[in-house]
N, CA, C and O atoms as CSV, one atom per row, in Angstrom:
chain,resi,resn,atom,element,x,y,z
A,1,MET,N,N,0.839,-1.166,0.000
A,1,MET,CA,C,0.000,0.000,0.000
A,1,MET,C,C,0.894,1.243,0.000
A,1,MET,O,O,1.948,1.271,0.636
A,2,GLN,N,N,0.451,2.256,-0.721
A,2,GLN,CA,C,1.254,3.458,-0.874
A,2,GLN,C,C,0.421,4.670,-0.470
A,2,GLN,O,O,-0.761,4.765,-0.801
A,3,HIS,N,N,1.055,5.594,0.252
A,3,HIS,CA,C,0.367,6.816,0.649
A,3,HIS,C,C,-0.014,7.623,-0.591
A,3,HIS,O,O,0.740,7.661,-1.563
A,4,TRP,N,N,-1.166,8.260,-0.558
A,4,TRP,CA,C,-1.654,8.985,-1.738
A,4,TRP,C,C,-0.713,10.096,-2.165
A,4,TRP,O,O,-0.610,10.383,-3.358
A,5,LYS,N,N,-0.022,10.732,-1.223
A,5,LYS,CA,C,0.908,11.800,-1.608
A,5,LYS,C,C,2.150,11.229,-2.300
A,5,LYS,O,O,2.710,11.856,-3.199
A,6,THR,N,N,2.572,10.048,-1.878
A,6,THR,CA,C,3.686,9.388,-2.558
A,6,THR,C,C,3.269,9.012,-3.968
A,6,THR,O,O,4.025,9.216,-4.918
A,7,ARG,N,N,2.077,8.468,-4.108
A,7,ARG,CA,C,1.562,8.083,-5.425
A,7,ARG,C,C,1.454,9.318,-6.325
A,7,ARG,O,O,1.820,9.264,-7.499
A,8,GLU,N,N,0.958,10.417,-5.784
A,8,GLU,CA,C,0.837,11.664,-6.559
A,8,GLU,C,C,2.214,12.154,-7.009
A,8,GLU,O,O,2.389,12.551,-8.161
A,9,PHE,N,N,3.199,12.126,-6.090
A,9,PHE,CA,C,4.557,12.543,-6.412
A,9,PHE,C,C,5.121,11.679,-7.540
A,9,PHE,O,O,5.692,12.201,-8.498
A,10,GLU,N,N,4.962,10.364,-7.426
A,10,GLU,CA,C,5.536,9.457,-8.416
A,10,GLU,C,C,4.804,9.525,-9.758
A,10,GLU,O,O,5.413,9.281,-10.800
A,11,GLU,N,N,3.526,9.849,-9.751
A,11,GLU,CA,C,2.805,10.058,-11.013
A,11,GLU,C,C,3.325,11.298,-11.723
A,11,GLU,O,O,3.459,11.309,-12.947
A,12,THR,N,N,3.617,12.337,-10.959
A,12,THR,CA,C,4.196,13.551,-11.539
A,12,THR,C,C,5.591,13.252,-12.077
A,12,THR,O,O,5.959,13.703,-13.161
A,13,MET,N,N,6.365,12.485,-11.308
A,13,MET,CA,C,7.703,12.094,-11.760
A,13,MET,C,C,7.607,11.304,-13.072
A,13,MET,O,O,8.390,11.539,-13.992
A,14,LYS,N,N,6.667,10.387,-13.161
A,14,LYS,CA,C,6.479,9.584,-14.383
A,14,LYS,C,C,6.165,10.480,-15.569
A,14,LYS,O,O,6.728,10.291,-16.647
A,15,ALA,N,N,5.280,11.450,-15.392
A,15,ALA,CA,C,4.940,12.374,-16.477
A,15,ALA,C,C,6.172,13.143,-16.938
A,15,ALA,O,O,6.375,13.336,-18.137
A,16,MET,N,N,6.995,13.582,-15.989
A,16,MET,CA,C,8.213,14.306,-16.330
A,16,MET,C,C,9.179,13.399,-17.098
A,16,MET,O,O,9.758,13.813,-18.102
A,17,LEU,N,N,9.349,12.171,-16.625
A,17,LEU,CA,C,10.264,11.246,-17.288
A,17,LEU,C,C,9.755,10.846,-18.666
A,17,LEU,O,O,10.554,10.591,-19.567
A,18,ASP,N,N,8.437,10.787,-18.844
A,18,ASP,CA,C,7.875,10.519,-20.175
A,18,ASP,C,C,8.219,11.647,-21.143
A,18,ASP,O,O,8.479,11.399,-22.320
A,19,GLU,N,N,8.221,12.877,-20.654
A,19,GLU,CA,C,8.607,14.005,-21.506
A,19,GLU,C,C,10.080,13.890,-21.908
A,19,GLU,O,O,10.436,14.169,-23.053
A,20,VAL,N,N,10.925,13.482,-20.975
A,20,VAL,CA,C,12.346,13.288,-21.269
A,20,VAL,C,C,12.513,12.151,-22.275
A,20,VAL,O,O,13.307,12.256,-23.209
A,21,ASP,N,N,11.767,11.069,-22.082
A,21,ASP,CA,C,11.791,9.934,-23.005
A,21,ASP,C,C,11.454,10.402,-24.422
A,21,ASP,O,O,12.142,10.042,-25.378
A,22,ALA,N,N,10.404,11.197,-24.552
A,22,ALA,CA,C,9.981,11.691,-25.870
A,22,ALA,C,C,11.077,12.541,-26.513
A,22,ALA,O,O,11.309,12.450,-27.719
A,23,GLU,N,N,11.744,13.358,-25.717
A,23,GLU,CA,C,12.821,14.194,-26.269
A,23,GLU,C,C,14.022,13.343,-26.682
A,23,GLU,O,O,14.636,13.607,-27.716
A,24,LEU,N,N,14.363,12.326,-25.890
A,24,LEU,CA,C,15.451,11.426,-26.289
A,24,LEU,C,C,15.103,10.703,-27.583
A,24,LEU,O,O,15.967,10.501,-28.437
A,25,GLU,N,N,13.845,10.316,-27.729
A,25,GLU,CA,C,13.403,9.676,-28.982
A,25,GLU,C,C,13.596,10.628,-30.161
A,25,GLU,O,O,14.050,10.213,-31.227
A,26,ARG,N,N,13.251,11.909,-29.972
A,26,ARG,CA,C,13.423,12.898,-31.052
A,26,ARG,C,C,14.900,13.051,-31.420
A,26,ARG,O,O,15.250,13.146,-32.596
A,27,ARG,N,N,15.747,13.072,-30.414
A,27,ARG,CA,C,17.171,13.308,-30.667
A,27,ARG,C,C,17.935,12.070,-31.139
A,27,ARG,O,O,18.798,12.162,-32.012
A,28,TYR,N,N,17.614,10.920,-30.561
A,28,TYR,CA,C,18.428,9.722,-30.792
A,28,TYR,C,C,17.647,8.535,-31.348
A,28,TYR,O,O,18.232,7.475,-31.572
A,29,GLY,N,N,16.364,8.678,-31.572
A,29,GLY,CA,C,15.510,7.555,-31.924
A,29,GLY,C,C,15.922,6.771,-33.151
A,29,GLY,O,O,15.600,5.588,-33.263
A,30,GLU,N,N,16.626,7.403,-34.074
A,30,GLU,CA,C,17.059,6.721,-35.303
A,30,GLU,C,C,18.514,6.257,-35.236
A,30,GLU,O,O,19.036,5.716,-36.211
A,31,THR,N,N,19.166,6.462,-34.103
A,31,THR,CA,C,20.587,6.152,-33.972
A,31,THR,C,C,20.873,4.662,-33.954
A,31,THR,O,O,21.863,4.209,-34.528
A,32,TYR,N,N,20.007,3.896,-33.297
A,32,TYR,CA,C,20.187,2.446,-33.175
A,32,TYR,C,C,18.907,1.743,-33.580
A,32,TYR,O,O,17.815,2.280,-33.391
A,33,PRO,N,N,19.032,0.539,-34.138
A,33,PRO,CA,C,17.818,-0.202,-34.496
A,33,PRO,C,C,17.073,-0.637,-33.237
A,33,PRO,O,O,17.681,-1.068,-32.256
A,34,LEU,N,N,15.778,-0.519,-33.282
A,34,LEU,CA,C,14.913,-0.892,-32.173
A,34,LEU,C,C,14.945,-2.404,-31.956
A,34,LEU,O,O,14.990,-3.171,-32.918
A,35,HIS,N,N,14.923,-2.823,-30.713
A,35,HIS,CA,C,14.840,-4.250,-30.397
A,35,HIS,C,C,13.620,-4.824,-31.118
A,35,HIS,O,O,12.558,-4.202,-31.104
A,36,PRO,N,N,13.746,-6.004,-31.752
A,36,PRO,CA,C,12.632,-6.545,-32.547
A,36,PRO,C,C,11.358,-6.824,-31.751
A,36,PRO,O,O,10.275,-6.883,-32.332
A,37,ALA,N,N,11.467,-6.995,-30.443
A,37,ALA,CA,C,10.280,-7.258,-29.621
A,37,ALA,C,C,9.645,-5.973,-29.087
A,37,ALA,O,O,8.696,-6.025,-28.305
A,38,ARG,N,N,10.159,-4.846,-29.501
A,38,ARG,CA,C,9.733,-3.565,-28.952
A,38,ARG,C,C,8.865,-2.823,-29.961
A,38,ARG,O,O,9.174,-2.803,-31.153
A,39,ALA,N,N,7.781,-2.215,-29.487
A,39,ALA,CA,C,6.908,-1.395,-30.338
A,39,ALA,C,C,7.600,-0.071,-30.670
A,39,ALA,O,O,8.449,0.408,-29.918
A,40,GLU,N,N,7.221,0.502,-31.800
A,40,GLU,CA,C,7.741,1.827,-32.169
A,40,GLU,C,C,7.308,2.854,-31.116
A,40,GLU,O,O,6.316,2.655,-30.415
A,41,ALA,N,N,8.049,3.933,-31.018
A,41,ALA,CA,C,7.745,4.988,-30.046
A,41,ALA,C,C,6.315,5.475,-30.215
A,41,ALA,O,O,5.873,5.775,-31.325
A,42,GLY,N,N,5.603,5.550,-29.107
A,42,GLY,CA,C,4.243,6.065,-29.114
A,42,GLY,C,C,3.167,5.077,-29.515
A,42,GLY,O,O,1.992,5.440,-29.557
A,43,GLU,N,N,3.535,3.836,-29.811
A,43,GLU,CA,C,2.544,2.848,-30.244
A,43,GLU,C,C,1.854,2.123,-29.090
A,43,GLU,O,O,0.933,1.338,-29.316
A,44,THR,N,N,2.288,2.378,-27.865
A,44,THR,CA,C,1.614,1.799,-26.698
A,44,THR,C,C,1.119,2.950,-25.826
A,44,THR,O,O,1.480,4.105,-26.050
A,45,THR,N,N,0.307,2.635,-24.851
A,45,THR,CA,C,-0.220,3.680,-23.962
A,45,THR,C,C,0.809,4.136,-22.937
A,45,THR,O,O,0.616,5.154,-22.274
A,46,ASP,N,N,1.896,3.390,-22.804
A,46,ASP,CA,C,2.937,3.733,-21.838
A,46,ASP,C,C,4.255,3.903,-22.581
A,46,ASP,O,O,4.739,2.967,-23.217
A,47,ARG,N,N,4.839,5.103,-22.500
A,47,ARG,CA,C,6.103,5.381,-23.205
A,47,ARG,C,C,7.197,4.395,-22.807
A,47,ARG,O,O,8.096,4.116,-23.600
A,48,ALA,N,N,7.130,3.866,-21.588
A,48,ALA,CA,C,8.158,2.937,-21.122
A,48,ALA,C,C,8.113,1.611,-21.869
A,48,ALA,O,O,9.053,0.820,-21.777
A,49,GLN,N,N,7.040,1.356,-22.604
A,49,GLN,CA,C,6.883,0.086,-23.296
A,49,GLN,C,C,7.125,0.184,-24.803
A,49,GLN,O,O,6.958,-0.799,-25.524
A,50,SER,N,N,7.512,1.351,-25.272
A,50,SER,CA,C,7.726,1.519,-26.707
A,50,SER,C,C,8.906,2.434,-26.978
A,50,SER,O,O,9.343,3.193,-26.113
A,51,GLY,N,N,9.400,2.344,-28.178
A,51,GLY,CA,C,10.492,3.208,-28.588
A,51,GLY,C,C,11.850,2.704,-28.124
A,51,GLY,O,O,11.948,1.674,-27.458
A,52,LEU,N,N,12.872,3.426,-28.474
A,52,LEU,CA,C,14.248,3.048,-28.178
A,52,LEU,C,C,14.587,3.195,-26.699
A,52,LEU,O,O,15.472,2.505,-26.193
A,53,PHE,N,N,13.889,4.092,-26.003
A,53,PHE,CA,C,14.259,4.397,-24.621
A,53,PHE,C,C,13.170,4.054,-23.625
A,53,PHE,O,O,11.977,4.104,-23.926
A,54,THR,N,N,13.617,3.705,-22.433
A,54,THR,CA,C,12.769,3.661,-21.249
A,54,THR,C,C,13.486,4.522,-20.225
A,54,THR,O,O,14.605,4.213,-19.814
A,55,VAL,N,N,12.838,5.603,-19.815
A,55,VAL,CA,C,13.433,6.511,-18.840
A,55,VAL,C,C,12.665,6.360,-17.539
A,55,VAL,O,O,11.457,6.590,-17.484
A,56,GLY,N,N,13.377,5.973,-16.502
A,56,GLY,CA,C,12.758,5.778,-15.203
A,56,GLY,C,C,13.634,6.350,-14.108
A,56,GLY,O,O,14.723,6.865,-14.360
A,57,ALA,N,N,13.140,6.249,-12.901
A,57,ALA,CA,C,13.893,6.696,-11.732
A,57,ALA,C,C,13.556,5.760,-10.581
A,57,ALA,O,O,12.388,5.492,-10.302
A,58,LEU,N,N,14.587,5.274,-9.925
A,58,LEU,CA,C,14.436,4.325,-8.833
A,58,LEU,C,C,14.787,4.998,-7.519
A,58,LEU,O,O,15.844,5.619,-7.400
A,59,PHE,N,N,13.902,4.880,-6.524
A,59,PHE,CA,C,14.171,5.513,-5.235
A,59,PHE,C,C,15.351,4.843,-4.543
A,59,PHE,O,O,15.475,3.618,-4.535
A,60,SER,N,N,16.207,5.666,-3.966
A,60,SER,CA,C,17.330,5.188,-3.169
A,60,SER,C,C,17.315,5.921,-1.835
A,60,SER,O,O,17.191,7.145,-1.806
A,61,PRO,N,N,17.442,5.183,-0.719
A,61,PRO,CA,C,17.480,5.854,0.584
A,61,PRO,C,C,18.751,6.670,0.782
A,61,PRO,O,O,18.829,7.490,1.697
A,62,GLY,N,N,19.752,6.445,-0.081
A,62,GLY,CA,C,20.938,7.296,-0.083
A,62,GLY,C,C,21.961,7.018,0.989
A,62,GLY,O,O,22.823,7.859,1.245
A,63,TYR,N,N,21.894,5.864,1.624
A,63,TYR,CA,C,22.891,5.537,2.648
A,63,TYR,C,C,24.285,5.549,2.034
A,63,TYR,O,O,24.519,4.925,0.999
A,64,GLY,N,N,25.198,6.251,2.669
A,64,GLY,CA,C,26.578,6.281,2.213
A,64,GLY,C,C,26.836,7.180,1.024
A,64,GLY,O,O,27.919,7.130,0.441
A,65,THR,N,N,25.863,8.008,0.645
A,65,THR,CA,C,26.069,8.911,-0.477
A,65,THR,C,C,26.173,10.342,0.016
A,65,THR,O,O,25.798,10.644,1.149
A,66,GLU,N,N,26.676,11.210,-0.821
A,66,GLU,CA,C,26.853,12.608,-0.426
A,66,GLU,C,C,25.544,13.387,-0.402
A,66,GLU,O,O,25.351,14.234,0.470
A,67,VAL,N,N,24.642,13.119,-1.342
A,67,VAL,CA,C,23.410,13.914,-1.423
A,67,VAL,C,C,22.228,13.260,-0.719
A,67,VAL,O,O,21.156,13.858,-0.625
A,68,GLY,N,N,22.411,12.046,-0.227
A,68,GLY,CA,C,21.338,11.392,0.515
A,68,GLY,C,C,20.289,10.775,-0.389
A,68,GLY,O,O,20.558,10.402,-1.531
A,69,ARG,N,N,19.085,10.680,0.158
A,69,ARG,CA,C,18.023,9.982,-0.574
A,69,ARG,C,C,17.616,10.737,-1.825
A,69,ARG,O,O,17.775,11.953,-1.929
A,70,GLY,N,N,17.086,9.976,-2.769
A,70,GLY,CA,C,16.662,10.570,-4.020
A,70,GLY,C,C,16.265,9.494,-5.008
A,70,GLY,O,O,16.127,8.323,-4.653
A,71,TYR,N,N,16.086,9.898,-6.234
A,71,TYR,CA,C,15.693,8.991,-7.306
A,71,TYR,C,C,16.840,8.895,-8.297
A,71,TYR,O,O,17.264,9.900,-8.869
A,72,ILE,N,N,17.340,7.683,-8.498
A,72,ILE,CA,C,18.442,7.453,-9.422
A,72,ILE,C,C,17.881,7.343,-10.839
A,72,ILE,O,O,16.997,6.529,-11.107
A,73,LEU,N,N,18.399,8.159,-11.723
A,73,LEU,CA,C,17.970,8.157,-13.114
A,73,LEU,C,C,18.387,6.849,-13.778
A,73,LEU,O,O,19.530,6.410,-13.647
A,74,ASP,N,N,17.446,6.235,-14.492
A,74,ASP,CA,C,17.695,4.958,-15.165
A,74,ASP,C,C,17.215,5.079,-16.607
A,74,ASP,O,O,16.014,5.093,-16.874
A,75,VAL,N,N,18.171,5.165,-17.537
A,75,VAL,CA,C,17.850,5.247,-18.965
A,75,VAL,C,C,18.255,3.929,-19.615
A,75,VAL,O,O,19.436,3.585,-19.663
A,76,GLN,N,N,17.272,3.204,-20.110
A,76,GLN,CA,C,17.515,1.939,-20.798
A,76,GLN,C,C,17.381,2.158,-22.303
A,76,GLN,O,O,16.511,2.902,-22.756
A,77,ILE,N,N,18.246,1.508,-23.068
A,77,ILE,CA,C,18.228,1.614,-24.524
A,77,ILE,C,C,17.850,0.240,-25.080
A,77,ILE,O,O,18.578,-0.736,-24.897
A,78,ALA,N,N,16.708,0.179,-25.759
A,78,ALA,CA,C,16.159,-1.095,-26.243
A,78,ALA,C,C,16.648,-1.409,-27.650
A,78,ALA,O,O,15.944,-1.178,-28.633
A,79,THR,N,N,17.856,-1.934,-27.732
A,79,THR,CA,C,18.439,-2.332,-28.997
A,79,THR,C,C,19.288,-3.572,-28.775
A,79,THR,O,O,19.760,-3.814,-27.665
A,80,LEU,N,N,19.484,-4.356,-29.824
A,80,LEU,CA,C,20.380,-5.504,-29.735
A,80,LEU,C,C,21.817,-5.110,-30.070
A,80,LEU,O,O,22.754,-5.864,-29.807
A,81,ARG,N,N,21.980,-3.934,-30.647
A,81,ARG,CA,C,23.312,-3.459,-31.011
A,81,ARG,C,C,24.049,-2.974,-29.768
A,81,ARG,O,O,23.434,-2.445,-28.842
A,82,ASP,N,N,25.353,-3.153,-29.751
A,82,ASP,CA,C,26.176,-2.672,-28.645
A,82,ASP,C,C,26.219,-1.143,-28.677
A,82,ASP,O,O,26.503,-0.542,-29.713
A,83,VAL,N,N,25.938,-0.532,-27.544
A,83,VAL,CA,C,26.009,0.920,-27.427
A,83,VAL,C,C,27.265,1.246,-26.618
A,83,VAL,O,O,27.369,0.852,-25.456
A,84,PRO,N,N,28.214,1.958,-27.215
A,84,PRO,CA,C,29.446,2.286,-26.500
A,84,PRO,C,C,29.168,3.055,-25.205
A,84,PRO,O,O,28.217,3.832,-25.119
A,85,ASP,N,N,30.008,2.822,-24.215
A,85,ASP,CA,C,29.839,3.477,-22.914
A,85,ASP,C,C,29.769,4.995,-23.031
A,85,ASP,O,O,28.983,5.644,-22.340
A,86,GLU,N,N,30.597,5.555,-23.911
A,86,GLU,CA,C,30.605,7.021,-24.023
A,86,GLU,C,C,29.288,7.553,-24.591
A,86,GLU,O,O,28.878,8.662,-24.251
A,87,ILE,N,N,28.626,6.787,-25.443
A,87,ILE,CA,C,27.320,7.203,-25.975
A,87,ILE,C,C,26.256,7.081,-24.883
A,87,ILE,O,O,25.400,7.954,-24.744
A,88,GLU,N,N,26.315,5.992,-24.107
A,88,GLU,CA,C,25.375,5.848,-22.987
A,88,GLU,C,C,25.540,6.996,-22.005
A,88,GLU,O,O,24.550,7.541,-21.517
A,89,GLU,N,N,26.777,7.368,-21.711
A,89,GLU,CA,C,27.036,8.479,-20.797
A,89,GLU,C,C,26.525,9.796,-21.373
A,89,GLU,O,O,25.977,10.622,-20.643
A,90,GLU,N,N,26.700,9.993,-22.667
A,90,GLU,CA,C,26.185,11.202,-23.315
A,90,GLU,C,C,24.665,11.268,-23.179
A,90,GLU,O,O,24.118,12.311,-22.820
A,91,ILE,N,N,23.985,10.164,-23.463
A,91,ILE,CA,C,22.524,10.128,-23.383
A,91,ILE,C,C,22.066,10.350,-21.945
A,91,ILE,O,O,21.107,11.085,-21.714
A,92,ASP,N,N,22.740,9.724,-20.971
A,92,ASP,CA,C,22.407,9.948,-19.562
A,92,ASP,C,C,22.572,11.424,-19.201
A,92,ASP,O,O,21.742,11.993,-18.492
A,93,GLY,N,N,23.638,12.033,-19.690
A,93,GLY,CA,C,23.881,13.450,-19.407
A,93,GLY,C,C,22.827,14.349,-20.018
A,93,GLY,O,O,22.391,15.317,-19.397
A,94,VAL,N,N,22.417,14.030,-21.237
A,94,VAL,CA,C,21.341,14.807,-21.882
A,94,VAL,C,C,20.052,14.656,-21.086
A,94,VAL,O,O,19.357,15.641,-20.839
A,95,ALA,N,N,19.727,13.424,-20.681
A,95,ALA,CA,C,18.518,13.191,-19.890
A,95,ALA,C,C,18.566,13.976,-18.577
A,95,ALA,O,O,17.579,14.601,-18.190
A,96,ALA,N,N,19.709,13.944,-17.895
A,96,ALA,CA,C,19.852,14.663,-16.627
A,96,ALA,C,C,19.689,16.175,-16.830
A,96,ALA,O,O,19.055,16.850,-16.019
A,97,SER,N,N,20.256,16.692,-17.902
A,97,SER,CA,C,20.136,18.119,-18.202
A,97,SER,C,C,18.686,18.502,-18.501
A,97,SER,O,O,18.202,19.539,-18.046
A,98,LEU,N,N,18.008,17.665,-19.261
A,98,LEU,CA,C,16.591,17.921,-19.548
A,98,LEU,C,C,15.773,17.931,-18.264
A,98,LEU,O,O,14.926,18.803,-18.067
A,99,ILE,N,N,16.028,16.963,-17.395
A,99,ILE,CA,C,15.301,16.892,-16.130
A,99,ILE,C,C,15.556,18.142,-15.305
A,99,ILE,O,O,14.620,18.738,-14.772
A,100,GLN,N,N,16.821,18.545,-15.195
A,100,GLN,CA,C,17.146,19.743,-14.416
A,100,GLN,C,C,16.376,20.950,-14.948
A,100,GLN,O,O,15.911,21.782,-14.170
A,101,ASP,N,N,16.241,21.046,-16.262
A,101,ASP,CA,C,15.537,22.177,-16.872
A,101,ASP,C,C,14.040,22.166,-16.600
A,101,ASP,O,O,13.438,23.227,-16.435
A,102,ILE,N,N,13.426,20.983,-16.549
A,102,ILE,CA,C,11.962,20.932,-16.418
A,102,ILE,C,C,11.473,20.621,-15.002
A,102,ILE,O,O,10.268,20.653,-14.754
A,103,LEU,N,N,12.373,20.325,-14.078
A,103,LEU,CA,C,11.962,20.067,-12.693
A,103,LEU,C,C,11.072,21.171,-12.125
A,103,LEU,O,O,10.050,20.862,-11.512
A,104,PRO,N,N,11.424,22.448,-12.304
A,104,PRO,CA,C,10.577,23.500,-11.717
A,104,PRO,C,C,9.155,23.526,-12.276
A,104,PRO,O,O,8.229,23.951,-11.585
A,105,ARG,N,N,8.976,23.083,-13.500
A,105,ARG,CA,C,7.640,23.056,-14.097
A,105,ARG,C,C,6.797,21.932,-13.492
A,105,ARG,O,O,5.606,22.114,-13.243
A,106,TYR,N,N,7.406,20.787,-13.260
A,106,TYR,CA,C,6.686,19.646,-12.709
A,106,TYR,C,C,6.557,19.698,-11.189
A,106,TYR,O,O,5.571,19.224,-10.626
A,107,PHE,N,N,7.557,20.277,-10.532
A,107,PHE,CA,C,7.563,20.359,-9.069
A,107,PHE,C,C,7.844,21.802,-8.647
A,107,PHE,O,O,8.901,22.085,-8.083
A,108,PRO,N,N,6.909,22.715,-8.915
A,108,PRO,CA,C,7.173,24.136,-8.684
A,108,PRO,C,C,7.369,24.519,-7.213
A,108,PRO,O,O,8.014,25.526,-6.922
A,109,ASP,N,N,6.834,23.746,-6.305
A,109,ASP,CA,C,6.918,24.101,-4.886
A,109,ASP,C,C,7.998,23.326,-4.142
A,109,ASP,O,O,8.015,23.305,-2.911
A,110,ARG,N,N,8.884,22.700,-4.875
A,110,ARG,CA,C,9.936,21.891,-4.250
A,110,ARG,C,C,11.314,22.337,-4.735
A,110,ARG,O,O,11.483,22.770,-5.874
A,111,ASP,N,N,12.275,22.219,-3.852
A,111,ASP,CA,C,13.668,22.500,-4.202
A,111,ASP,C,C,14.322,21.166,-4.560
A,111,ASP,O,O,14.820,20.454,-3.689
A,112,LEU,N,N,14.313,20.840,-5.853
A,112,LEU,CA,C,14.881,19.590,-6.349
A,112,LEU,C,C,15.980,19.896,-7.360
A,112,LEU,O,O,15.934,20.908,-8.059
A,113,SER,N,N,16.950,19.020,-7.424
A,113,SER,CA,C,17.999,19.182,-8.428
A,113,SER,C,C,18.528,17.814,-8.839
A,113,SER,O,O,18.184,16.789,-8.251
A,114,VAL,N,N,19.371,17.827,-9.859
A,114,VAL,CA,C,19.978,16.605,-10.382
A,114,VAL,C,C,21.482,16.723,-10.191
A,114,VAL,O,O,22.099,17.712,-10.587
A,115,THR,N,N,22.059,15.697,-9.577
A,115,THR,CA,C,23.496,15.675,-9.313
A,115,THR,C,C,24.057,14.339,-9.776
A,115,THR,O,O,23.416,13.296,-9.646
A,116,ARG,N,N,25.247,14.394,-10.310
A,116,ARG,CA,C,25.915,13.138,-10.678
A,116,ARG,C,C,26.639,12.598,-9.452
A,116,ARG,O,O,27.383,13.311,-8.778
A,117,GLU,N,N,26.399,11.319,-9.184
A,117,GLU,CA,C,27.107,10.620,-8.112
A,117,GLU,C,C,27.740,9.376,-8.720
A,117,GLU,O,O,27.052,8.396,-9.007
A,118,GLY,N,N,29.041,9.422,-8.911
A,118,GLY,CA,C,29.713,8.304,-9.563
A,118,GLY,C,C,29.232,8.165,-10.990
A,118,GLY,O,O,29.327,9.115,-11.767
A,119,ARG,N,N,28.723,7.014,-11.348
A,119,ARG,CA,C,28.250,6.725,-12.706
A,119,ARG,C,C,26.816,7.195,-12.935
A,119,ARG,O,O,26.365,7.266,-14.079
A,120,TYR,N,N,26.101,7.515,-11.864
A,120,TYR,CA,C,24.668,7.776,-11.964
A,120,TYR,C,C,24.307,9.226,-11.672
A,120,TYR,O,O,25.063,9.969,-11.046
A,121,TYR,N,N,23.121,9.600,-12.148
A,121,TYR,CA,C,22.538,10.891,-11.817
A,121,TYR,C,C,21.404,10.649,-10.840
A,121,TYR,O,O,20.669,9.668,-10.950
A,122,LYS,N,N,21.271,11.559,-9.878
A,122,LYS,CA,C,20.235,11.412,-8.866
A,122,LYS,C,C,19.423,12.691,-8.755
A,122,LYS,O,O,19.974,13.789,-8.692
A,123,ILE,N,N,18.100,12.532,-8.733
A,123,ILE,CA,C,17.170,13.634,-8.456
A,123,ILE,C,C,17.007,13.653,-6.945
A,123,ILE,O,O,16.606,12.656,-6.345
A,124,HIS,N,N,17.317,14.785,-6.336
A,124,HIS,CA,C,17.288,14.840,-4.871
A,124,HIS,C,C,16.869,16.223,-4.405
A,124,HIS,O,O,16.768,17.163,-5.193
A,125,GLY,N,N,16.631,16.321,-3.120
A,125,GLY,CA,C,16.210,17.582,-2.527
A,125,GLY,C,C,14.982,17.358,-1.684
A,125,GLY,O,O,14.911,16.383,-0.936
A,126,ASP,N,N,14.000,18.257,-1.792
A,126,ASP,CA,C,12.789,18.181,-0.976
A,126,ASP,C,C,11.880,17.061,-1.465
A,126,ASP,O,O,11.093,17.250,-2.392
A,127,LEU,N,N,11.993,15.910,-0.844
A,127,LEU,CA,C,11.147,14.753,-1.176
A,127,LEU,C,C,10.068,14.547,-0.110
A,127,LEU,O,O,9.421,13.501,-0.068
A,128,SER,N,N,9.883,15.544,0.742
A,128,SER,CA,C,8.925,15.400,1.836
A,128,SER,C,C,7.498,15.288,1.317
A,128,SER,O,O,7.184,15.741,0.216
A,129,LEU,N,N,6.652,14.684,2.120
A,129,LEU,CA,C,5.234,14.564,1.781
A,129,LEU,C,C,4.438,15.723,2.357
A,129,LEU,O,O,3.232,15.822,2.131
A,130,GLY,N,N,5.101,16.595,3.097
A,130,GLY,CA,C,4.392,17.705,3.721
A,130,GLY,C,C,3.550,17.194,4.872
A,130,GLY,O,O,3.873,16.169,5.472
A,131,VAL,N,N,2.496,17.884,5.179
A,131,VAL,CA,C,1.594,17.478,6.246
A,131,VAL,C,C,0.648,16.436,5.683
A,131,VAL,O,O,-0.050,16.683,4.699
A,132,VAL,N,N,0.629,15.264,6.316
A,132,VAL,CA,C,-0.203,14.181,5.789
A,132,VAL,C,C,-1.389,13.851,6.651
A,132,VAL,O,O,-2.166,12.957,6.315
């Protein structure tokens, strides 16, 4: 069971990540052949189930990290072709930059930012539920 404010927060996060997914598709969608079991971008009701990219964020309690708890950015590329590490890093960086730019639109009353921690980018800051 999930608190309604957590569900609301994560639904907003999903909408934001879907926008990032759509932009990555515009920029890189023709770069690699789509996995044969994958629908073309926009052909399903959920962006995470179609197109070259799945953009998600996984909650981390942040133990042992500098910025603490947050959501770790997870960009998956649905292709059978090998994607060089430097291209994956470029795409992750573009996704993180897009998120940083649109965070205030999706979460106008929160102080959130995107920081790189090691290999990953993390969305962190005010993750409070407020008064519940």
